[in-house]
Rosetta silent file (secondary structure, phi, psi, omega in degrees, C-alpha in Angstrom):
SEQUENCE: MKKWLAIGIALSFILNGCSTEKTESSKSNRLEAVPASQKYSQLATSQAALEKDSPIVVTVIKQNQENETLSTVSIKKIHKDTTQKLNISDQIAVLESDGTDVQLNGKPIPQDYYKKMEVGNSYRLYIRPSTSGNNYVLTNDFLSKYPTAKVAHEELLNQNGQSGKSSYEELYYTIYDNMYKK
SCORE:     score description
SCORE:     0.000 S_00000001
   1 L     0.000  -42.534  168.364  125.090   28.516   72.857 S_00000001
   2 H   -53.272  -37.155 -174.987  124.381   31.976   71.682 S_00000001
   3 H   -64.531  -48.347 -170.252  120.849   31.123   71.001 S_00000001
   4 H   -65.475  -36.825 -177.666  120.391   29.869   74.706 S_00000001
   5 H   -64.487  -48.296  177.232  122.110   33.073   76.078 S_00000001
   6 H   -57.098  -42.511  174.358  119.779   35.239   74.024 S_00000001
   7 H   -65.467  -37.434  174.890  116.765   33.307   75.128 S_00000001
   8 H   -71.599  -40.595  170.375  117.826   33.519   78.796 S_00000001
   9 H   -66.048  -38.773  175.428  118.407   37.302   78.560 S_00000001
  10 H   -64.941  -41.653 -172.943  115.036   37.785   76.873 S_00000001
  11 H   -72.797  -31.065  169.928  113.323   35.579   79.464 S_00000001
  12 H   -64.305  -44.880  179.116  114.899   37.550   82.375 S_00000001
  13 H   -62.811  -49.247 -178.384  113.688   40.758   80.965 S_00000001
  14 H   -52.927  -58.412 -173.755  110.075   39.393   80.485 S_00000001
  15 H   -57.542  -49.615 -178.161  110.030   37.988   84.014 S_00000001
  16 H   -61.964  -42.918 -179.982  111.541   41.135   85.610 S_00000001
  17 H   -64.615  -37.169  176.775  108.940   43.294   83.698 S_00000001
  18 H   -68.175  -38.370  175.279  106.072   41.165   84.996 S_00000001
  19 H   -68.897  -30.440  179.715  107.325   41.275   88.487 S_00000001
  20 H   -68.240  -37.625 -176.105  107.667   45.053   88.386 S_00000001
  21 H   -62.070  -46.742 -177.071  103.990   45.372   87.198 S_00000001
  22 H   -59.065  -38.689  179.909  102.853   43.300   90.104 S_00000001
  23 H   -63.960  -50.386 -175.758  104.848   45.423   92.591 S_00000001
  24 H   -63.468  -39.909  179.212  103.307   48.719   91.284 S_00000001
  25 H   -64.943  -34.660 -176.401   99.902   47.182   91.304 S_00000001
  26 H   -72.038  -45.625 -174.773  100.243   46.040   94.879 S_00000001
  27 H   -61.954  -38.348  179.445  101.430   49.457   95.928 S_00000001
  28 H   -61.604  -35.119 -177.951   98.306   51.139   94.429 S_00000001
  29 H   -71.708  -18.445 -177.153   96.143   48.698   96.352 S_00000001
  30 L   -98.382   15.266  179.298   97.767   49.892   99.685 S_00000001
  31 L   -74.526  133.189  173.906   96.976   53.645   99.174 S_00000001
  32 L  -120.475  157.052  178.536   94.944   55.220  101.787 S_00000001
  33 L   -57.691  147.767 -178.936   93.016   58.514  102.282 S_00000001
  34 L  -123.203  132.559  178.879   95.384   60.947  103.782 S_00000001
  35 L   -69.424  151.002 -177.335   93.979   63.649  106.249 S_00000001
  36 H   -46.805  -38.522 -178.318   94.223   67.281  105.678 S_00000001
  37 H   -59.733  -27.332 -179.436   96.930   67.535  108.430 S_00000001
  38 H  -101.534  -23.495 -176.708   99.186   65.284  106.191 S_00000001
  39 H   -67.803  -28.052 -170.925   98.076   66.218  102.739 S_00000001
  40 L  -113.669  128.222 -175.442   99.382   69.737  102.927 S_00000001
  41 L   -71.239  -31.962 -175.849  103.044   70.297  104.004 S_00000001
  42 L  -139.948   61.938  169.079  102.107   73.805  105.545 S_00000001
  43 L   -66.162  145.495  176.564   98.617   74.515  106.459 S_00000001
  44 L   -57.462  153.681  178.038   98.322   77.530  108.625 S_00000001
  45 L  -111.121   -9.501 -176.155   98.148   76.919  112.450 S_00000001
  46 L  -156.889  168.003  176.482   96.594   80.337  113.360 S_00000001
  47 H   -63.998  -40.635  177.572   94.856   83.246  111.790 S_00000001
  48 H   -53.043  -49.539 -176.735   98.107   85.315  112.030 S_00000001
  49 H   -60.552  -48.295 -174.395   99.957   82.470  109.994 S_00000001
  50 H   -60.585  -51.117 -178.010   96.994   82.422  107.360 S_00000001
  51 H   -62.316  -45.013  178.332   97.362   86.260  106.862 S_00000001
  52 H   -61.463  -41.138 -171.029  101.110   86.158  106.685 S_00000001
  53 H   -78.827   -7.024 -175.064  101.250   83.290  104.216 S_00000001
  54 L  -105.102  114.815 -173.342   98.662   84.894  102.019 S_00000001
  55 L   -71.074  -20.222 -171.091   99.910   87.688   99.607 S_00000001
  56 E  -136.205  123.990  171.253   96.331   88.547   98.808 S_00000001
  57 E  -130.353  116.401 -174.547   93.213   88.900  100.975 S_00000001
  58 E  -127.878  154.737  165.217   90.007   89.989   99.300 S_00000001
  59 E  -106.779  133.791 -177.826   86.178   90.015   99.727 S_00000001
  60 E  -135.027  164.380  166.115   84.643   88.817   96.602 S_00000001
  61 E  -123.467  129.824 -171.352   81.295   87.826   95.153 S_00000001
  62 E   -74.041  122.470  174.510   81.222   84.612   93.057 S_00000001
  63 E   -87.601  -37.785 -173.795   79.888   85.376   89.584 S_00000001
  64 E  -170.100  161.079  173.615   79.969   82.114   87.716 S_00000001
  65 E  -106.238  105.992 -174.093   81.582   78.655   87.527 S_00000001
  66 L   -67.326  -42.814 -178.246   83.821   78.411   84.496 S_00000001
  67 L  -147.669 -167.411  177.920   84.593   74.683   84.939 S_00000001
  68 L   -58.038  -35.485 -173.977   84.589   72.004   87.683 S_00000001
  69 L  -114.557  -19.252 -170.968   87.528   73.742   89.573 S_00000001
  70 E  -111.786  123.302  178.541   87.613   77.343   88.328 S_00000001
  71 E  -113.684  138.547  171.001   85.308   80.127   89.516 S_00000001
  72 E   -83.395  123.938 -179.792   84.969   83.710   88.373 S_00000001
  73 E  -128.151  152.558  176.301   84.731   86.175   91.217 S_00000001
  74 E  -110.171  131.193 -178.929   84.392   89.958   91.372 S_00000001
  75 E   -79.613  125.752  176.915   86.460   91.830   93.933 S_00000001
  76 E  -103.532  -32.919  175.862   84.555   94.009   96.372 S_00000001
  77 E  -150.028  144.958  172.818   87.169   94.930   98.888 S_00000001
  78 E  -106.663  120.715  179.826   90.949   94.543   99.073 S_00000001
  79 E  -100.208  -30.448  175.462   92.228   93.877  102.524 S_00000001
  80 E  -153.978  137.228  173.663   95.825   93.026  101.361 S_00000001
  81 E  -152.735   89.887  178.129   97.548   92.846   98.087 S_00000001
  82 L   -68.122  -17.562 -178.448  101.325   92.583   98.018 S_00000001
  83 L   -79.503  -25.028 -168.096  101.248   92.005   94.229 S_00000001
  84 L    51.184   36.744 -171.577   99.590   95.432   93.689 S_00000001
  85 L  -115.843  -16.471 -173.990   97.867   94.109   90.559 S_00000001
  86 L  -100.495  153.085  171.799   94.213   93.974   91.758 S_00000001
  87 L  -134.427  158.738  175.258   91.516   96.610   91.855 S_00000001
  88 L   -60.341  137.737 -169.339   88.061   96.805   93.122 S_00000001
  89 L    81.741  -11.234  177.135   85.622   95.450   90.571 S_00000001
  90 L   -63.462  145.049  174.566   88.275   93.371   88.848 S_00000001
  91 E  -102.908  129.571  175.540   87.005   89.806   87.813 S_00000001
  92 E  -127.375  161.140  179.132   89.511   87.080   88.569 S_00000001
  93 E  -102.365  128.711 -178.876   89.501   83.251   88.185 S_00000001
  94 E  -122.470  127.442 -176.988   90.018   81.365   91.378 S_00000001
  95 E   -83.134  118.987 -179.293   90.936   77.718   91.409 S_00000001
  96 L  -110.885  158.082  168.345   88.837   75.775   93.873 S_00000001
  97 L   -52.060  148.653  177.921   88.872   72.198   95.027 S_00000001
  98 L   -74.153   -7.136  176.044   86.771   70.134   92.947 S_00000001
  99 L    59.445   13.968 -179.333   84.744   69.077   96.014 S_00000001
 100 L  -107.895  167.843 -179.058   84.069   65.562   94.703 S_00000001
 101 L   -88.229  139.224  169.880   85.080   62.287   96.086 S_00000001
 102 E   -81.023  137.821 -178.619   88.027   60.505   94.645 S_00000001
 103 E   -99.739  131.028  179.139   87.571   56.814   93.831 S_00000001
 104 E  -136.117  103.170 -175.662   90.211   54.475   94.999 S_00000001
 105 L    61.515   37.803  174.591   89.628   50.721   94.424 S_00000001
 106 L    81.154    0.206  178.374   85.998   51.441   94.031 S_00000001
 107 E  -113.444  142.146 -179.913   85.670   53.250   97.371 S_00000001
 108 E   -82.681  145.521  169.842   85.229   57.069   97.709 S_00000001
 109 E  -113.841  114.181 -174.404   87.683   59.139   99.482 S_00000001
 110 L   -69.027  144.462  173.975   86.074   62.391  100.545 S_00000001
 111 L   -69.499  137.803 -175.328   87.719   65.702  100.004 S_00000001
 112 L   -72.784  105.333  158.772   88.630   67.154  103.450 S_00000001
 113 L    71.716  -28.669 -169.861   86.130   69.796  104.413 S_00000001
 114 L   -69.892  125.979  173.982   86.067   72.057  101.378 S_00000001
 115 L  -107.929  123.437 -174.451   82.633   73.549  100.244 S_00000001
 116 L   -70.304  154.929  173.046   82.656   75.247   97.002 S_00000001
 117 L   -63.491  149.511 -175.919   81.605   78.857   96.713 S_00000001
 118 L  -109.918  133.992 -178.769   77.998   79.508   95.560 S_00000001
 119 L   -55.100  130.908 -177.162   77.180   82.008   92.783 S_00000001
 120 L    91.915  -11.586 -176.987   75.939   85.370   94.175 S_00000001
 121 L  -101.050  156.121 -174.118   77.327   84.901   97.564 S_00000001
 122 E   -97.510  140.872  176.343   80.331   86.935   99.213 S_00000001
 123 E  -136.386  159.491  166.586   83.492   85.472  100.578 S_00000001
 124 E  -101.434  122.558  176.961   86.751   86.486  102.189 S_00000001
 125 E  -121.466  135.398  173.594   89.501   84.657  100.248 S_00000001
 126 E   -98.106   98.085 -169.790   93.042   84.134  101.213 S_00000001
 127 E  -131.777  171.659  175.395   94.899   83.691   97.861 S_00000001
 128 E  -140.067  157.452  169.288   98.076   83.847   95.751 S_00000001
 129 E   -64.441  143.582  175.942   98.728   84.066   92.053 S_00000001
 130 L   -70.706  150.160  175.304   98.905   80.651   90.375 S_00000001
 131 L   -92.680   -4.457 -175.060  102.225   79.498   89.085 S_00000001
 132 L  -127.673   21.119  173.282  100.610   77.538   86.248 S_00000001
 133 L   175.412 -177.669 -177.152   98.136   80.016   84.754 S_00000001
 134 L   -91.787   62.772 -179.735   96.390   83.247   84.662 S_00000001
 135 L  -147.959 -168.489 -175.465   94.331   82.655   87.882 S_00000001
 136 E  -125.242  148.966  175.296   94.485   82.600   91.626 S_00000001
 137 E  -126.569  155.437  175.981   94.654   79.653   94.141 S_00000001
 138 E   -68.706  136.686 -179.777   93.690   79.390   97.821 S_00000001
 139 L   -79.237  -23.747 -179.481   96.840   79.548   99.967 S_00000001
 140 L  -132.646   35.333  178.503   95.619   77.145  102.568 S_00000001
 141 H    55.408 -138.144 -173.125   92.933   74.983  101.017 S_00000001
 142 H   -62.381  -19.944  178.916   89.672   75.000  102.905 S_00000001
 143 H   -64.574   -9.274 -161.005   91.303   77.415  105.560 S_00000001
 144 H  -108.972   12.199 -172.785   91.471   80.101  102.835 S_00000001
 145 E  -146.863  125.800 -178.896   87.605   80.758  102.017 S_00000001
 146 E  -135.520  120.347  176.888   85.041   82.256  104.506 S_00000001
 147 E   -61.683  143.863  175.197   81.445   83.320  103.709 S_00000001
 148 L   -84.695  -19.620  170.681   80.883   86.885  104.728 S_00000001
 149 L   -69.222  142.562  173.388   77.281   86.099  105.716 S_00000001
 150 L   -74.944  117.096  170.959   76.899   84.813  109.245 S_00000001
 151 L  -138.063  164.442 -177.874   75.776   81.070  109.012 S_00000001
 152 L   -62.956  149.658  171.976   75.884   78.252  111.366 S_00000001
 153 H   -47.311  -38.893 -176.296   79.071   76.129  111.872 S_00000001
 154 H   -74.691   -9.326  175.584   77.517   73.099  110.572 S_00000001
 155 H   -99.377    1.078 -174.763   76.857   74.744  107.219 S_00000001
 156 L   -80.226  -33.869 -171.261   80.402   76.088  106.630 S_00000001
 157 L  -130.386  158.498  170.330   82.332   72.828  105.764 S_00000001
 158 L   -81.915  129.856 -176.545   81.665   69.520  104.203 S_00000001
 159 L   -94.516  -31.107  175.927   81.578   66.949  106.837 S_00000001
 160 L    54.688   38.193  173.253   81.526   63.800  104.608 S_00000001
 161 L    76.970    9.409 -177.458   80.389   61.596  107.561 S_00000001
 162 L   -74.688  134.335  173.748   83.431   62.631  109.658 S_00000001
 163 L  -104.077  148.855 -174.930   82.888   62.485  113.260 S_00000001
 164 L    77.700  161.152 -176.868   84.617   64.773  115.901 S_00000001
 165 L  -107.935  130.112  179.063   86.327   67.998  115.158 S_00000001
 166 L   -77.573  164.715  176.666   89.859   68.219  113.798 S_00000001
 167 H   -71.350  -25.868  176.124   92.136   70.931  115.049 S_00000001
 168 H   -72.785  -34.295  176.114   91.989   72.408  111.519 S_00000001
 169 H   -70.930  -43.165  172.484   88.188   72.513  111.763 S_00000001
 170 H   -53.945  -39.883 -176.894   88.364   74.241  115.085 S_00000001
 171 H   -71.097  -43.780  176.191   90.836   76.722  113.669 S_00000001
 172 H   -58.774  -48.208  178.408   88.440   77.401  110.639 S_00000001
 173 H   -65.541  -31.013  172.631   85.651   78.207  113.051 S_00000001
 174 H   -68.375  -44.950  174.693   87.730   80.451  115.188 S_00000001
 175 H   -56.389  -54.892 -176.704   88.871   82.485  112.120 S_00000001
 176 H   -56.606  -42.071  179.335   85.411   82.649  110.866 S_00000001
 177 H   -68.857  -37.920 -178.156   84.024   83.773  114.266 S_00000001
 178 H   -62.671  -27.330  174.424   86.915   86.339  114.540 S_00000001
 179 H   -58.746  -27.270  177.155   85.761   87.953  111.346 S_00000001
 180 H   -96.998   -6.558  172.257   82.633   89.214  113.087 S_00000001
 181 H   -80.915  -18.387 -178.376   84.283   90.438  116.091 S_00000001
 182 L   -75.489    0.000    0.000   86.379   93.037  114.132 S_00000001
């Protein structure tokens, strides 16, 4: 009797373990790409909100690419620094989006709009100190980086085959255009 009870318990654990694996596997097959508007809980909705949410606003020149996601920049102008830790000519590391497509079930999911900084080019960044390292992060993903050179809207963001303009894309262009009105 004890033998059958032990076999029954062992069998129930084995069957339960198999059914849990199938459930988790099924869940991963149902994942879908999430648009920028849902991926971030608090993307700025205006230029004023972007400036308010960003403890640091600087103009920089990208010096080099340390790895896939970390860029070294040199500070050329400080527009805002509530941390009071930065100086002109400081070199800091900025964590960028990796700009590559994520693979899900063999299909690419494009990163939303972010286009990496290019070495030697100047940008206005809206950043904050990172909580996980000695670097800085963009406060509002792609809304936090603007080239200081005037370029066509089509060259500002990665489109990744997206059609139509989102409200975030329109906001990006508005903020970028406002930089040149001041």
